[in-house]
N, C-alpha and C positions, 0 to 999 in steps of 0.2 A: 192490152192498155199498155202507155207508152212507161219505159222504165228511165227512172232519172237517179242522180245520185247527190245525196246531202252531205256538208259537210256534218263532222260531229258535232259542233255547236249545232245547229240546227235540230239533229237528230235527238238532242238532249232537252232543246226546247222543247221539241213536238214530247217529247217524252215527259216532261213537267206538265203537258197539259191533257194528256189520256188520262180517261176515267177508266178503272177497275181495268179489265180486258179488252176496250176498247181500241179497233184497228188501225192504222195509221189511217187508212182509205177513209174510215167513218171519221176521224179525228179531221181529215184535209176537208171531206165534205159537209162537215158543221161549219168548220172557219170560214168556208165558201159562202156558205148561207149568211152566215153574220155579216160579213163582208157585203152581200149583195143588199141584206136587208138596210142596212147602216148608208148603202151609195144610193138606197132607194128613198130614205129617209131624209136625205141632205138633199134628194133632186126636188122631194116635194116640198120643204121647206123653203126652196128659192123660188117656187113658183106665183108666192103672193102677189 
C-alpha cells in the first residue's frame, strides 16, 4: 500500500469525520465511495 504524508490540518479534518474506532483506511474508502456515487448521480442527471 502506498504511503502518503498529510498536513496536520488535514489529519485534524479526517479525525473530525471518523466514527468510533474507524481507521483512516475505512474513512478514506467511505469518502471515495461517496464521491463516486455523487459523480455518477451528476453524470446521470446530465443524460436527459
